[in-house]
MMTF fields as JSON, N, C-alpha, C and O atoms, coordinates in Angstrom:
{
  "mmtfVersion": "1.0.0",
  "mmtfProducer": "UNKNOWN",
  "numBonds": 387,
  "numAtoms": 388,
  "numGroups": 97,
  "numChains": 1,
  "numModels": 1,
  "chainsPerModel": [1],
  "groupsPerChain": [97],
  "chainIdList": ["A"],
  "bondAtomList": [4, 2, 8, 6, 12, 10, 16, 14, 20, 18, 24, 22, 28, 26, 32, 30, 36, 34, 40, 38, 44, 42, 48, 46, 52, 50, 56, 54, 60, 58, 64, 62, 68, 66, 72, 70, 76, 74, 80, 78, 84, 82, 88, 86, 92, 90, 96, 94, 100, 98, 104, 102, 108, 106, 112, 110, 116, 114, 120, 118, 124, 122, 128, 126, 132, 130, 136, 134, 140, 138, 144, 142, 148, 146, 152, 150, 156, 154, 160, 158, 164, 162, 168, 166, 172, 170, 176, 174, 180, 178, 184, 182, 188, 186, 192, 190, 196, 194, 200, 198, 204, 202, 208, 206, 212, 210, 216, 214, 220, 218, 224, 222, 228, 226, 232, 230, 236, 234, 240, 238, 244, 242, 248, 246, 252, 250, 256, 254, 260, 258, 264, 262, 268, 266, 272, 270, 276, 274, 280, 278, 284, 282, 288, 286, 292, 290, 296, 294, 300, 298, 304, 302, 308, 306, 312, 310, 316, 314, 320, 318, 324, 322, 328, 326, 332, 330, 336, 334, 340, 338, 344, 342, 348, 346, 352, 350, 356, 354, 360, 358, 364, 362, 368, 366, 372, 370, 376, 374, 380, 378, 384, 382],
  "bondOrderList": [1, 1, 1, 1, 1, 1, 1, 1, 1, 1, 1, 1, 1, 1, 1, 1, 1, 1, 1, 1, 1, 1, 1, 1, 1, 1, 1, 1, 1, 1, 1, 1, 1, 1, 1, 1, 1, 1, 1, 1, 1, 1, 1, 1, 1, 1, 1, 1, 1, 1, 1, 1, 1, 1, 1, 1, 1, 1, 1, 1, 1, 1, 1, 1, 1, 1, 1, 1, 1, 1, 1, 1, 1, 1, 1, 1, 1, 1, 1, 1, 1, 1, 1, 1, 1, 1, 1, 1, 1, 1, 1, 1, 1, 1, 1, 1],
  "groupList": [{"groupName": "MET", "atomNameList": ["N", "CA", "C", "O"], "elementList": ["N", "C", "C", "O"], "formalChargeList": [0, 0, 0, 0], "bondAtomList": [1, 0, 2, 1, 3, 2], "bondOrderList": [1, 1, 2], "singleLetterCode": "M", "chemCompType": "L-PEPTIDE LINKING"}, {"groupName": "LEU", "atomNameList": ["N", "CA", "C", "O"], "elementList": ["N", "C", "C", "O"], "formalChargeList": [0, 0, 0, 0], "bondAtomList": [1, 0, 2, 1, 3, 2], "bondOrderList": [1, 1, 2], "singleLetterCode": "L", "chemCompType": "L-PEPTIDE LINKING"}, {"groupName": "ASP", "atomNameList": ["N", "CA", "C", "O"], "elementList": ["N", "C", "C", "O"], "formalChargeList": [0, 0, 0, 0], "bondAtomList": [1, 0, 2, 1, 3, 2], "bondOrderList": [1, 1, 2], "singleLetterCode": "D", "chemCompType": "L-PEPTIDE LINKING"}, {"groupName": "LYS", "atomNameList": ["N", "CA", "C", "O"], "elementList": ["N", "C", "C", "O"], "formalChargeList": [0, 0, 0, 0], "bondAtomList": [1, 0, 2, 1, 3, 2], "bondOrderList": [1, 1, 2], "singleLetterCode": "K", "chemCompType": "L-PEPTIDE LINKING"}, {"groupName": "GLN", "atomNameList": ["N", "CA", "C", "O"], "elementList": ["N", "C", "C", "O"], "formalChargeList": [0, 0, 0, 0], "bondAtomList": [1, 0, 2, 1, 3, 2], "bondOrderList": [1, 1, 2], "singleLetterCode": "Q", "chemCompType": "L-PEPTIDE LINKING"}, {"groupName": "GLU", "atomNameList": ["N", "CA", "C", "O"], "elementList": ["N", "C", "C", "O"], "formalChargeList": [0, 0, 0, 0], "bondAtomList": [1, 0, 2, 1, 3, 2], "bondOrderList": [1, 1, 2], "singleLetterCode": "E", "chemCompType": "L-PEPTIDE LINKING"}, {"groupName": "VAL", "atomNameList": ["N", "CA", "C", "O"], "elementList": ["N", "C", "C", "O"], "formalChargeList": [0, 0, 0, 0], "bondAtomList": [1, 0, 2, 1, 3, 2], "bondOrderList": [1, 1, 2], "singleLetterCode": "V", "chemCompType": "L-PEPTIDE LINKING"}, {"groupName": "ARG", "atomNameList": ["N", "CA", "C", "O"], "elementList": ["N", "C", "C", "O"], "formalChargeList": [0, 0, 0, 0], "bondAtomList": [1, 0, 2, 1, 3, 2], "bondOrderList": [1, 1, 2], "singleLetterCode": "R", "chemCompType": "L-PEPTIDE LINKING"}, {"groupName": "ALA", "atomNameList": ["N", "CA", "C", "O"], "elementList": ["N", "C", "C", "O"], "formalChargeList": [0, 0, 0, 0], "bondAtomList": [1, 0, 2, 1, 3, 2], "bondOrderList": [1, 1, 2], "singleLetterCode": "A", "chemCompType": "L-PEPTIDE LINKING"}, {"groupName": "SER", "atomNameList": ["N", "CA", "C", "O"], "elementList": ["N", "C", "C", "O"], "formalChargeList": [0, 0, 0, 0], "bondAtomList": [1, 0, 2, 1, 3, 2], "bondOrderList": [1, 1, 2], "singleLetterCode": "S", "chemCompType": "L-PEPTIDE LINKING"}, {"groupName": "THR", "atomNameList": ["N", "CA", "C", "O"], "elementList": ["N", "C", "C", "O"], "formalChargeList": [0, 0, 0, 0], "bondAtomList": [1, 0, 2, 1, 3, 2], "bondOrderList": [1, 1, 2], "singleLetterCode": "T", "chemCompType": "L-PEPTIDE LINKING"}, {"groupName": "PHE", "atomNameList": ["N", "CA", "C", "O"], "elementList": ["N", "C", "C", "O"], "formalChargeList": [0, 0, 0, 0], "bondAtomList": [1, 0, 2, 1, 3, 2], "bondOrderList": [1, 1, 2], "singleLetterCode": "F", "chemCompType": "L-PEPTIDE LINKING"}, {"groupName": "ASN", "atomNameList": ["N", "CA", "C", "O"], "elementList": ["N", "C", "C", "O"], "formalChargeList": [0, 0, 0, 0], "bondAtomList": [1, 0, 2, 1, 3, 2], "bondOrderList": [1, 1, 2], "singleLetterCode": "N", "chemCompType": "L-PEPTIDE LINKING"}, {"groupName": "GLY", "atomNameList": ["N", "CA", "C", "O"], "elementList": ["N", "C", "C", "O"], "formalChargeList": [0, 0, 0, 0], "bondAtomList": [1, 0, 2, 1, 3, 2], "bondOrderList": [1, 1, 2], "singleLetterCode": "G", "chemCompType": "PEPTIDE LINKING"}, {"groupName": "ILE", "atomNameList": ["N", "CA", "C", "O"], "elementList": ["N", "C", "C", "O"], "formalChargeList": [0, 0, 0, 0], "bondAtomList": [1, 0, 2, 1, 3, 2], "bondOrderList": [1, 1, 2], "singleLetterCode": "I", "chemCompType": "L-PEPTIDE LINKING"}, {"groupName": "TYR", "atomNameList": ["N", "CA", "C", "O"], "elementList": ["N", "C", "C", "O"], "formalChargeList": [0, 0, 0, 0], "bondAtomList": [1, 0, 2, 1, 3, 2], "bondOrderList": [1, 1, 2], "singleLetterCode": "Y", "chemCompType": "L-PEPTIDE LINKING"}, {"groupName": "HIS", "atomNameList": ["N", "CA", "C", "O"], "elementList": ["N", "C", "C", "O"], "formalChargeList": [0, 0, 0, 0], "bondAtomList": [1, 0, 2, 1, 3, 2], "bondOrderList": [1, 1, 2], "singleLetterCode": "H", "chemCompType": "L-PEPTIDE LINKING"}, {"groupName": "PRO", "atomNameList": ["N", "CA", "C", "O"], "elementList": ["N", "C", "C", "O"], "formalChargeList": [0, 0, 0, 0], "bondAtomList": [1, 0, 2, 1, 3, 2], "bondOrderList": [1, 1, 2], "singleLetterCode": "P", "chemCompType": "L-PEPTIDE LINKING"}],
  "groupTypeList": [0, 1, 2, 3, 1, 3, 4, 1, 0, 5, 6, 3, 7, 4, 8, 2, 4, 1, 3, 3, 5, 1, 5, 9, 6, 10, 11, 5, 0, 12, 2, 6, 7, 13, 14, 3, 0, 10, 0, 12, 13, 10, 4, 3, 6, 1, 9, 6, 2, 6, 2, 9, 4, 15, 1, 8, 1, 2, 13, 3, 3, 3, 1, 5, 8, 2, 1, 6, 7, 9, 11, 12, 12, 8, 1, 4, 7, 9, 7, 13, 14, 8, 8, 5, 3, 0, 3, 16, 1, 10, 13, 11, 2, 11, 17, 13, 0],
  "groupIdList": [1, 2, 3, 4, 5, 6, 7, 8, 9, 10, 11, 12, 13, 14, 15, 16, 17, 18, 19, 20, 21, 22, 23, 24, 25, 26, 27, 28, 29, 30, 31, 32, 33, 34, 35, 36, 37, 38, 39, 40, 41, 42, 43, 44, 45, 46, 47, 48, 49, 50, 51, 52, 53, 54, 55, 56, 57, 58, 59, 60, 61, 62, 63, 64, 65, 66, 67, 68, 69, 70, 71, 72, 73, 74, 75, 76, 77, 78, 79, 80, 81, 82, 83, 84, 85, 86, 87, 88, 89, 90, 91, 92, 93, 94, 95, 96, 97],
  "secStructList": [7, 2, 2, 2, 2, 2, 2, 2, 2, 2, 2, 2, 2, 2, 2, 2, 2, 2, 2, 2, 2, 2, 2, 2, 7, 3, 3, 3, 3, 3, 3, 3, 6, 6, 3, 3, 3, 3, 3, 3, 6, 6, 7, 7, 3, 3, 3, 3, 3, 3, 7, 2, 2, 2, 2, 2, 1, 1, 7, 2, 2, 2, 2, 2, 2, 2, 2, 2, 2, 2, 2, 2, 2, 2, 2, 2, 2, 2, 2, 2, 2, 2, 2, 2, 2, 2, 2, 2, 2, 2, 1, 7, 7, 7, 6, 6, 7],
  "xCoordList": [0.805, 0.024, 0.871, 0.568, 1.921, 2.815, 3.518, 3.718, 3.915, 4.533, 3.564, 3.978, 2.302, 1.333, 1.148, 0.978, 1.188, 1.022, 2.288, 2.155, 3.439, 4.675, 4.637, 5.082, 4.069, 4.006, 2.969, 3.195, 1.889, 0.919, 1.487, 1.255, 2.208, 2.87, 3.869, 3.968, 4.59, 5.554, 4.895, 5.395, 3.749, 2.988, 2.479, 2.535, 1.964, 1.486, 2.684, 2.532, 3.79, 4.962, 5.299, 5.529, 5.325, 5.584, 4.583, 4.955, 3.266, 2.236, 2.389, 2.215, 2.713, 2.929, 4.136, 4.102, 5.128, 6.335, 5.98, 6.415, 5.191, 4.781, 3.955, 4.169, 3.017, 2.163, 3.003, 2.802, 3.95, 4.853, 5.639, 5.759, 6.153, 6.914, 5.993, 6.386, 4.794, 3.896, 3.478, 3.312, 3.315, 2.965, 4.056, 3.799, 5.309, 6.427, 6.661, 7.354, 6.081, 6.22, 5.219, 4.02, 5.706, 4.812, 5.134, 6.278, 4.17, 4.415, 3.381, 2.301, 3.784, 2.949, 2.475, 3.232, 1.235, 0.654, 0.223, -0.584, 0.758, 0.338, 0.143, 0.477, -0.415, -0.712, -1.998, -2.233, -2.831, -4.0, -3.623, -3.299, -3.686, -3.255, -4.033, -5.262, -3.212, -3.795, -4.058, -4.473, -3.816, -4.097, -2.911, -2.41, -2.413, -1.332, -1.867, -2.415, -1.719, -2.18, -0.987, -0.163, -0.907, 0.143, -0.583, -1.559, -0.045, -0.652, 0.42, 1.563, 0.127, 1.107, 0.708, -0.347, 1.591, 1.442, 0.255, -0.123, -0.365, -1.587, -2.808, -3.92, -2.641, -3.665, -4.405, -5.598, -3.696, -4.202, -3.772, -2.581, -4.748, -4.469, -3.98, -4.696, -2.761, -2.125, -2.418, -2.573, -2.494, -2.824, -3.308, -3.01, -4.093, -4.508, -4.265, -4.712, -3.6, -3.323, -3.98, -3.667, -4.882, -5.61, -5.097, -5.066, -4.703, -4.224, -5.396, -6.571, -5.01, -5.961, -6.802, -7.861, -6.351, -7.138, -8.482, -9.477, -8.517, -9.735, -10.744, -11.96, -10.2, -11.04, -11.704, -12.776, -11.043, -11.472, -12.564, -13.298, -12.657, -13.642, -14.882, -14.897, -15.905, -17.144, -17.048, -18.024, -15.894, -15.689, -15.814, -15.0, -16.866, -17.069, -17.12, -16.485, -17.845, -17.976, -16.67, -16.325, -15.915, -14.622, -13.667, -12.967, -13.662, -12.802, -13.124, -12.225, -14.405, -14.778, -14.33, -13.825, -14.531, -14.085, -12.578, -12.078, -11.864, -10.392, -9.913, -8.953, -10.581, -10.204, -10.445, -9.628, -11.516, -11.805, -10.71, -10.15, -10.431, -9.414, -8.017, -7.293, -7.674, -6.398, -6.337, -5.319, -7.4, -7.445, -7.331, -6.565, -8.057, -7.984, -6.6, -6.12, -5.947, -4.556, -3.64, -2.776, -3.789, -2.979, -3.217, -2.279, -4.46, -4.745, -4.077, -3.536, -4.131, -3.533, -1.986, -1.412, -1.355, 0.055, 0.331, 1.277, -0.494, -0.316, -0.448, 0.314, -1.378, -1.509, -0.251, 0.173, 0.307, 1.502, 2.685, 3.487, 2.782, 3.851, 3.617, 4.573, 2.383, 2.11, 2.421, 3.003, 2.049, 2.276, 3.792, 4.264, 4.538, 6.013, 6.653, 7.543, 6.154, 6.658, 6.312, 7.139, 5.092, 4.67, 5.494, 5.849, 5.793, 6.591, 7.932, 8.414, 8.583, 9.918, 9.928, 10.886, 8.846, 8.768, 8.43, 9.038, 7.45, 6.961, 7.566, 7.618, 8.018, 8.488, 7.41, 7.678, 6.164, 5.015, 4.683, 4.902, 4.153, 3.734, 2.208, 1.534, 1.645, 0.191, -0.266, -0.338, -0.57, -0.992, -2.28, -3.18, -2.385, -3.661, -3.766, -4.774, -2.759, -2.814, -2.049, -1.976],
  "yCoordList": [-1.182, 0.001, 1.26, 2.23, 1.245, 2.388, 2.614, 3.757, 1.515, 1.613, 2.278, 3.131, 1.918, 2.479, 4.006, 4.807, 4.371, 5.778, 6.56, 7.644, 5.994, 6.609, 6.799, 7.812, 5.746, 5.819, 6.942, 7.706, 6.991, 8.017, 9.39, 10.296, 9.573, 10.904, 11.244, 12.403, 10.279, 10.506, 10.875, 11.732, 10.234, 10.59, 12.002, 12.757, 12.391, 13.757, 14.775, 15.825, 14.447, 15.341, 15.489, 16.602, 14.396, 14.47, 15.281, 16.05, 15.153, 15.879, 17.359, 18.188, 17.701, 19.089, 19.693, 20.833, 18.911, 19.353, 19.55, 20.513, 18.632, 18.741, 19.978, 20.706, 20.255, 21.445, 22.732, 23.633, 22.764, 23.932, 24.109, 25.218, 23.016, 23.108, 23.54, 24.34, 23.024, 23.386, 24.869, 25.533, 25.365, 26.8, 27.714, 28.836, 27.202, 28.078, 28.006, 28.846, 27.014, 26.887, 27.777, 27.665, 28.687, 29.5, 29.323, 29.046, 29.475, 29.396, 30.274, 30.56, 30.689, 31.484, 30.701, 29.907, 30.874, 30.285, 31.363, 32.226, 31.313, 32.321, 31.628, 32.159, 30.409, 29.675, 30.085, 29.696, 30.88, 31.444, 32.914, 33.725, 33.189, 34.538, 35.658, 35.688, 36.568, 37.74, 37.551, 38.489, 36.348, 36.115, 35.514, 34.492, 36.116, 35.489, 35.258, 36.178, 34.031, 33.679, 33.182, 32.411, 33.615, 33.107, 32.345, 32.808, 31.113, 30.187, 29.559, 29.528, 29.037, 28.288, 26.825, 26.447, 25.998, 24.553, 24.036, 22.878, 24.868, 24.473, 24.895, 24.831, 25.318, 25.655, 26.976, 27.13, 27.878, 29.152, 30.087, 30.199, 30.777, 31.748, 33.004, 33.605, 33.419, 34.577, 35.859, 36.921, 35.765, 36.936, 36.487, 35.392, 37.429, 37.228, 38.591, 39.631, 38.572, 39.735, 39.545, 38.617, 40.437, 40.347, 41.527, 42.686, 41.151, 42.147, 43.185, 42.827, 44.402, 45.441, 45.347, 45.968, 44.589, 44.406, 43.788, 44.108, 42.873, 42.237, 43.224, 43.091, 44.156, 45.106, 46.126, 46.669, 46.342, 47.333, 46.72, 47.46, 45.437, 44.781, 44.389, 44.315, 44.137, 43.58, 42.044, 41.354, 41.524, 40.117, 39.412, 38.55, 39.784, 39.286, 37.78, 37.164, 37.184, 35.702, 35.042, 34.037, 35.586, 35.062, 35.148, 34.193, 36.307, 36.578, 35.53, 34.886, 35.372, 34.392, 32.962, 32.233, 32.59, 31.253, 31.15, 30.111, 32.118, 32.129, 32.053, 31.345, 32.778, 32.69, 31.321, 30.836, 30.661, 29.328, 28.365, 27.554, 28.491, 27.64, 27.845, 26.883, 29.092, 29.394, 28.839, 28.283, 28.995, 28.501, 26.997, 26.448, 26.286, 24.829, 24.356, 23.371, 25.007, 24.681, 24.855, 24.008, 25.929, 26.163, 25.121, 24.674, 24.733, 23.662, 22.324, 21.609, 22.027, 20.8, 20.807, 19.786, 21.945, 22.095, 21.959, 21.285, 22.596, 22.531, 21.091, 20.673, 20.366, 18.947, 18.125, 17.246, 18.448, 17.782, 18.079, 17.196, 19.356, 19.708, 19.003, 18.49, 18.949, 18.301, 16.812, 16.248, 16.19, 14.715, 14.448, 13.466, 15.318, 15.158, 15.276, 14.508, 16.294, 16.503, 15.279, 14.817, 14.769, 13.632, 12.398, 11.602, 12.243, 11.093, 11.137, 10.121, 12.348, 12.402, 12.293, 11.787, 12.774, 12.73, 11.354, 10.881, 10.67, 9.378, 8.208, 7.097, 8.427, 7.272, 6.632, 5.706, 7.108, 6.555, 7.429, 8.64, 6.824, 7.498, 7.614, 6.599, 8.82, 9.091, 9.489, 10.672, 8.484, 8.835, 9.598, 9.381, 10.496, 11.238, 12.415, 13.121, 12.643, 13.776, 14.948, 16.007],
  "zCoordList": [-0.011, -0.002, 0.015, -0.68, 0.8, 0.828, -0.457, -0.866, -1.132, -2.482, -3.447, -4.231, -3.413, -4.374, -4.083, -5.001, -2.782, -2.422, -2.982, -3.548, -2.807, -3.278, -4.826, -5.366, -5.511, -6.956, -7.361, -8.299, -6.644, -6.95, -6.71, -7.511, -5.657, -5.365, -6.466, -6.868, -6.946, -8.028, -9.317, -10.046, -9.631, -10.832, -10.72, -11.691, -9.519, -9.299, -9.462, -10.086, -8.919, -9.044, -10.565, -11.038, -11.295, -12.743, -13.468, -14.355, -13.131, -13.76, -13.472, -14.366, -12.231, -11.851, -12.641, -13.105, -12.754, -13.516, -14.996, -15.628, -15.528, -16.958, -17.145, -18.113, -16.261, -16.369, -16.387, -17.201, -15.446, -15.353, -16.678, -17.198, -17.192, -18.494, -19.629, -20.479, -19.647, -20.742, -20.671, -21.694, -19.434, -19.277, -19.791, -20.228, -19.729, -20.178, -21.724, -22.298, -22.343, -23.849, -24.497, -24.245, -25.355, -26.181, -27.644, -28.004, -28.459, -29.932, -30.625, -30.108, -31.845, -32.722, -33.845, -34.404, -34.226, -35.406, -36.349, -36.005, -37.532, -38.557, -39.889, -40.948, -39.807, -41.051, -41.765, -42.909, -41.076, -41.704, -42.047, -41.179, -43.327, -43.787, -43.054, -42.993, -42.509, -41.85, -40.332, -39.652, -39.823, -38.417, -37.765, -38.235, -36.663, -35.915, -34.517, -33.908, -33.988, -32.661, -31.84, -32.332, -30.628, -29.698, -28.617, -28.027, -28.379, -27.425, -26.632, -27.088, -25.432, -24.682, -24.684, -25.193, -24.094, -24.129, -23.377, -23.553, -22.525, -21.797, -22.582, -22.059, -23.802, -24.744, -24.325, -24.587, -23.696, -23.338, -24.441, -24.731, -25.077, -26.091, -25.43, -24.629, -25.752, -25.15, -25.914, -25.312, -27.234, -28.036, -29.424, -29.903, -30.054, -31.424, -32.134, -31.649, -33.208, -34.026, -35.389, -36.135, -35.679, -36.993, -37.872, -37.458, -39.096, -40.043, -40.307, -40.388, -40.425, -40.594, -41.852, -41.937, -42.815, -44.08, -43.787, -44.438, -42.775, -42.387, -41.723, -41.856, -41.048, -40.327, -41.325, -41.06, -42.425, -43.38, -44.314, -44.969, -44.365, -45.267, -44.574, -43.346, -45.278, -44.722, -44.681, -44.975, -44.323, -44.349, -43.02, -42.689, -42.226, -40.875, -40.838, -39.983, -41.725, -41.763, -42.073, -41.452, -43.035, -43.357, -42.176, -41.84, -41.568, -40.387, -39.314, -38.774, -39.015, -37.986, -38.318, -37.464, -39.581, -40.035, -39.945, -39.515, -40.307, -40.244, -38.79, -38.487, -37.901, -36.469, -35.931, -35.148, -36.299, -35.814, -36.358, -35.62, -37.68, -38.231, -37.585, -37.328, -37.339, -36.733, -35.279, -34.865, -34.549, -33.157, -33.18, -32.388, -34.052, -34.102, -34.492, -33.931, -35.415, -35.774, -34.625, -34.396, -33.879, -32.69, -31.624, -30.964, -31.451, -30.513, -30.911, -30.067, -32.155, -32.639, -32.377, -31.998, -32.583, -32.343, -30.84, -30.433, -30.039, -28.599, -28.081, -27.209, -28.598, -28.26, -28.605, -27.855, -29.749, -30.153, -29.24, -28.935, -28.801, -27.87, -26.559, -25.979, -26.053, -24.807, -24.888, -23.961, -25.96, -26.143, -26.174, -25.602, -26.839, -26.891, -25.51, -25.144, -24.733, -23.372, -22.494, -21.708, -22.641, -21.839, -22.21, -21.341, -23.484, -23.937, -23.287, -22.787, -23.28, -22.706, -21.209, -20.625, -20.563, -19.088, -18.597, -17.637, -19.241, -18.719, -19.475, -18.946, -20.678, -21.469, -22.274, -23.038, -22.125, -22.862, -24.041, -24.006, -25.093, -26.246, -26.175, -26.005, -26.301, -26.255, -27.653, -27.987, -28.458, -29.818, -29.886, -29.074, -30.849, -31.007, -30.063, -30.072, -29.256, -28.344, -28.925, -28.303]
}
């Protein structure tokens, strides 16, 4: 029982370490023309920069669609970063994350 508790505490320590590492990782996504998004490894959007050309046009629907696409691309990259960190930390591969 004590061994299981020690293992659980070690897993929690590793998870806390992973969370701290992911919070410190930031990246920019600018694969959608005119939109730059900055996100961290815990999938928190830090900033969104929209090119002024979008603001001058009546392209509200296009802007909304592009923001959704940009956000989803950033989420996918964030998940990849998290999976890579988890793989290095735990030695396990988490496919699809």
